[in-house]
TORLUMDO-87612 format. One record per residue (C-alpha): residue in one letter; x, y, z. Coordinates in steps of 0.02 Angstrom, whole numbers, plus 50000, padded with zeros to 5 digits. Each point is the difference from the previous one (the first is absolute). Layout:
BEGIN
  residu     c1     c2     c3
       A      X      Y      Z
...
# end
This chain:
BEGIN
  residu     c1     c2     c3
       M  48932  52515  50395
       H  49967  50123  49861
       D  50157  49983  49893
       R  49895  49963  49847
       D  49927  50175  50014
       F  50168  50085  49974
       S  50042  50031  49819
       K  50169  50046  49930
       P  50058  50182  50006
       G  49913  50103  49868
       E  49855  49879  49975
       A  49820  50033  50051
       F  49976  49969  50184
       R  49841  49961  50094
       P  49979  50106  50156
       L  50014  49901  50160
       L  49951  50023  50181
       C  50154  50045  50102
       V  50025  50043  50184
       G  50142  50106  50065
       A  50067  50031  50175
       I  50135  50106  50081
       S  50053  50069  50166
       G  50090  50165  49970
       T  50142  50078  50097
       S  49878  50077  50123
       M  49940  49824  50048
       D  49827  50060  50047
       G  49916  49844  49930
       V  49993  49882  49852
       D  49916  50081  49850
       A  49908  49880  49884
       A  49910  50034  49836
       L  49910  49904  49864
       I  50007  50053  49818
       E  49964  49929  49829
       T  50141  50039  49879
       D  50091  49949  49844
       G  50162  50067  50075
       D  50002  50141  49871
       G  49869  50133  49965
       L  49848  49913  50070
       V  49971  50020  50187
       R  49835  49973  50089
       R  50014  50040  50185
       L  49882  49894  50104
       A  50035  50013  50187
       G  50131  50041  50129
       A  50027  50001  50188
       T  50132  50023  50134
       L  50013  49858  50123
       P  50086  50010  50169
       Y  50181  49949  50025
       D  50039  49912  50165
       P  50082  50132  50112
       A  50128  49874  50064
       L  50051  49961  49821
       V  50014  50186  49960
       A  50109  50026  50154
       E  50115  49858  49945
       L  50011  50070  49824
       R  50041  50174  50066
       A  50140  49925  50106
       V  50073  49915  49847
       I  49987  50155  49891
       A  50087  50102  50136
       D  50148  49878  49994
       P  50069  50010  49821
       A  50126  49859  50025
       R  49863  49881  50056
       A  49881  50061  49865
       E  50131  49964  49867
       H  50088  49846  50063
       G  49893  49926  50139
       D  49909  49835  49996
       L  49822  50064  49981
       A  49919  49837  49946
       A  49881  49992  50147
       L  49954  50183  49982
       E  49975  49978  49813
       G  49884  49854  50035
       A  49898  50108  50120
       V  49990  50142  49874
       T  49949  49879  49863
       D  49863  49924  50107
       A  49938  50173  50050
       H  49984  50049  49817
       G  49920  49835  49954
       D  49875  50012  50141
       A  49960  50180  49953
       V  49968  49952  49818
       L  49889  49854  50049
       A  49901  50107  50122
       F  49983  50135  49868
       L  49936  49878  49869
       S  49883  49913  50122
       A  49921  50164  50054
       R  49957  50033  49818
       G  49936  49826  49961
       V  50143  49964  49878
       D  50057  49819  49985
       P  50192  49997  49995
       R  49987  49872  49860
       A  49926  50137  49890
       V  50154  50109  50022
       A  50133  49975  49868
       L  50146  50085  50088
       A  50053  50075  50164
       G  50131  50137  49987
       L  50082  50009  50173
       H  50131  50131  50036
       G  50035  49952  50180
       Q  50094  50111  50122
       T  50156  50098  49954
       V  50131  49992  50137
       F  50156  50056  49905
       H  50025  50090  49834
       R  50173  50046  49935
       P  49992  50006  49809
       Q  50172  50082  49989
       R  50065  49833  50065
       R  49878  49905  49890
       F  49909  49930  50151
       T  49821  50008  50060
       R  49905  49892  50124
       Q  49812  49979  50010
       L  49934  49865  50116
       L  49877  49887  49910
       D  50016  49813  49968
       G  49913  49973  49834
       A  49987  49810  50012
       R  49929  50009  50176
       A  49874  50133  49947
       A  49943  49901  49848
       A  49972  49846  50107
       R  49903  50100  50131
       L  49893  50095  49874
       K  49981  49861  49871
       I  50027  50140  49873
       D  50148  50021  49883
       V  50115  50134  50072
       V  50117  50128  49924
       C  50121  50087  50120
       R  50180  50069  50008
       F  49951  50140  49882
       R  50153  50108  50032
       H  50142  49875  49995
       A  50033  49984  49813
       D  50000  50189  49981
       V  50125  50026  50142
       A  50111  49857  49937
       A  50006  50086  49828
       G  50056  50166  50076
       G  49830  50082  50021
       E  49934  50086  50155
       G  49865  49868  50026
       A  49875  50139  50036
       P  49879  50073  49972
       L  49900  49864  49914
       A  49835  50094  49985
       P  50033  50105  49842
       L  49935  49877  49870
       Y  49841  49976  50102
       H  49980  50188  50022
       T  50022  50020  49813
       A  49867  49869  49962
       L  49878  50084  50118
       A  50040  50174  49933
       R  49957  49961  49819
       G  49881  50133  49936
       L  50039  50125  50138
       P  50072  50170  49948
       G  50182  50025  50046
       P  50135  50015  50040
       L  49956  49940  50173
       M  50098  49942  50152
       V  49941  49859  50111
       L  50068  50019  50176
       N  49998  49858  50126
       W  50039  50052  50178
       G  50030  49834  50085
       G  50150  49959  50109
       V  50102  50095  49871
       G  49932  50113  49864
       N  50005  49950  49818
       V  49937  50081  49842
       T  49949  49948  49825
       Y  50000  50128  49859
       V  49879  49955  49861
       G  50016  50103  49842
       D  50057  49964  49824
       G  50110  49846  49984
       D  50048  49880  50138
       P  49958  50044  50180
       V  50136  50075  50110
       A  50002  49941  50179
       F  50107  50005  50156
       D  49999  50009  50188
       A  49987  50184  50046
       G  50052  50000  50183
       P  49936  49967  50175
       A  49816  49986  50042
       N  49906  49907  50137
       A  50142  49891  50068
       L  50102  50146  50065
       M  49847  50088  50074
       D  49925  49841  50072
       D  50161  49953  50089
       W  50013  50176  50072
       T  49821  49996  50063
       L  50023  49828  50077
       R  50159  50054  50092
       H  49938  50168  50060
       A  49812  49983  50017
       G  49976  49813  50026
       R  49885  49985  49849
       P  50036  49901  49840
       Y  49964  50149  49887
       D  49951  50184  50007
       E  49812  49982  49979
       G  49934  50138  49888
       G  50167  50091  50014
       R  49945  50073  50168
       L  50171  49990  50082
       A  50083  50085  49851
       A  49863  50132  49995
       A  50040  50047  50180
       G  50184  50031  49960
       R  50108  50121  49903
       V  50117  49955  49859
       D  50184  50028  50039
       S  50056  50075  49834
       D  50184  49979  50044
       I  49984  49814  50030
       L  49886  49982  49848
       A  50135  50078  49890
       R  50129  49880  50071
       L  49887  49851  49967
       M  49975  50056  49820
       D  50189  50021  49976
       N  50012  49820  49945
       P  50074  49939  49835
       F  49854  49880  49978
       F  49886  50141  49945
       D  50120  50050  49860
       R  50023  49823  49936
       P  49909  49975  49834
       A  49862  49872  49988
       P  49978  49855  50016
       K  50049  49977  50182
       S  49931  49904  50148
       L  50006  50001  50189
       D  50000  49882  50146
       R  49875  50041  50137
       N  50137  50060  50118
       D  50113  50094  49880
       F  49964  50171  50076
       H  49996  49950  50182
       A  50183  50032  50039
       R  49998  50176  49925
       A  49836  50038  50087
       R  50079  49981  50172
       I  50027  50187  49999
       V  49813  50017  50028
       E  50020  49921  50173
       A  50045  50172  50068
       L  49821  50058  49970
       S  49841  49977  50100
       P  49882  49859  49947
       A  49884  50122  49911
       D  50138  50101  49916
       G  50087  49840  49946
       A  49840  49934  49923
       A  49970  50165  49910
       T  50178  50003  49933
       L  49993  49820  49939
       A  49833  50034  49915
       A  50077  50151  49913
       F  50149  49892  49950
       T  49883  49874  49917
       V  49914  50137  49901
       E  50164  50083  49947
       A  50069  49832  49943
       T  49844  49972  49895
       A  50013  50174  49923
       A  50181  49964  49953
       S  49943  49854  49893
       V  49938  50121  49866
       R  50183  50032  49954
       H  50011  49825  49929
       V  49849  49988  49883
       P  49985  50062  49820
       S  49881  50143  50040
       P  49903  50064  50152
       P  49845  49893  50026
       A  49834  50086  49970
       R  49917  49890  50129
       W  50050  49899  50152
       L  49907  49844  50058
       G  50040  49939  50174
       C  49982  49839  50099
       G  50075  49917  50153
       G  49983  50027  50185
       G  50074  50174  49989
       L  49837  50063  49927
       L  49920  49976  50171
       N  50121  50126  50075
       A  49912  50168  49983
       T  50159  50097  50039
       L  50092  49914  49859
       M  49857  50029  49879
       A  49989  50185  50040
       R  50187  50027  49978
       R  50001  49897  49840
       A  49859  50099  49920
       A  50090  50163  50038
       R  50170  49938  49941
       L  49974  49905  49838
       G  49918  50135  49895
       A  49878  49883  49912
       P  49833  49922  50044
       V  50023  49858  50124
       E  49860  49872  50010
       P  49979  49828  50076
       V  50001  49861  49871
       E  49817  49973  50042
       A  49965  50157  49897
       V  50029  49895  49843
       G  49915  49843  50066
       W  50151  49909  50072
       N  50007  49935  50179
       G  50158  50058  50088
       D  49980  49877  50144
       H  50005  49852  49882
       L  50115  50063  49862
       E  50159  49909  50053
       A  49910  49834  50028
       E  49919  50018  49829
       L  50173  50036  49930
       F  50069  49831  50051
       A  49850  49908  49931
       Y  50032  50093  49836
       L  50187  49964  50003
       A  49966  49817  50032
       A  49902  49993  49837
       R  50138  50094  49908
       S  50130  49883  50069
       R  49908  49845  49940
       R  49977  50079  49829
       G  50186  50034  49987
       L  49975  50188  49992
       P  50123  50122  50081
       L  49970  50059  50178
       S  50128  50140  49993
       L  50077  50119  49873
       P  50159  50102  49987
       T  49896  50155  50043
       T  49922  49923  50155
       T  50139  49905  50088
       G  50155  50035  49895
       V  50009  49820  49943
       P  50101  49988  49837
       R  49850  49940  49897
       P  49816  49959  50024
       L  50009  49854  50119
       R  49887  49857  50050
       G  49988  49950  50181
       G  49912  49901  50134
       E  50017  49817  50047
       F  49860  49874  49976
       F  49945  49866  50122
       A  49863  49880  49949
       A  49867  49943  50120
       A  49981  49814  50022
       P  49873  49924  49879
# end
């Protein structure tokens, strides 16, 4: 245990080795990353990797997510145990491959798997058993990062803004960090506190379409969308959604746009993919309405950057330079896993994980729950 290394809020803090892990809404693997951080302005990124998720476990998770009543109220203890073990095994394999002794790691920040997120009802559910993980890893664990925020009336997402802000120190702004994961979220970094919110659909909607209509888990390289034509009528109907006019902060569940997107079913597989890709880009462009001034620069990360059709449309639509986060030395593949290592350190220091401008919480709010490894 490393409790002695955690000083009181505001006191000098010795940077510690922290590991983070998450499986996002796309469920394409468990991302793990190792950083050294003081939970504030000091971040030293060391390594990251994506480790495979058992396909049978992914299938079971998808079935739960597709059944909101079960996702919210069901007995998911066995599934949570399997998710916890998958994350624990991924972290141990990741550390072993890099020759890192788990006993040298001060904290593991484990997000787990989101299966249900309804902040308007003050409820969110991420599967991860902190006590089980700490026992498996023999590392102190911080998890349940969103729950305090949601209970206090916040959106519970996005949680990346404070990490983005720490990484962006010294970069000219204002800039917008865009993450195209299962849903799209943005962080505006300018003067004052960061502004952040979920912007709209991203990979989840397109992945589910491609799986249903092409038998593939995602549209590799955007090839299916590139072969189709955008139905401008349907695109306009998709964008006629009060969510895009709602001021920030705001957040989304993975499936929030699926019901409205049923109108796309009238299209061919290629035209549907093209229209959903255009919808993702238009939703992202609409986010500029809710930040203090148009960003001079966009930095992007997430699986959506691998979709060439999305990237081409985005560059044409946003009216500002769009670059991968690697252009400033970040690693987009590992950013979210690094985030939860960073938030674990903040949580143990008693520093806020969310702000009124990032989740709508009434005041800067601490979060995360701590589970000590056995001595």
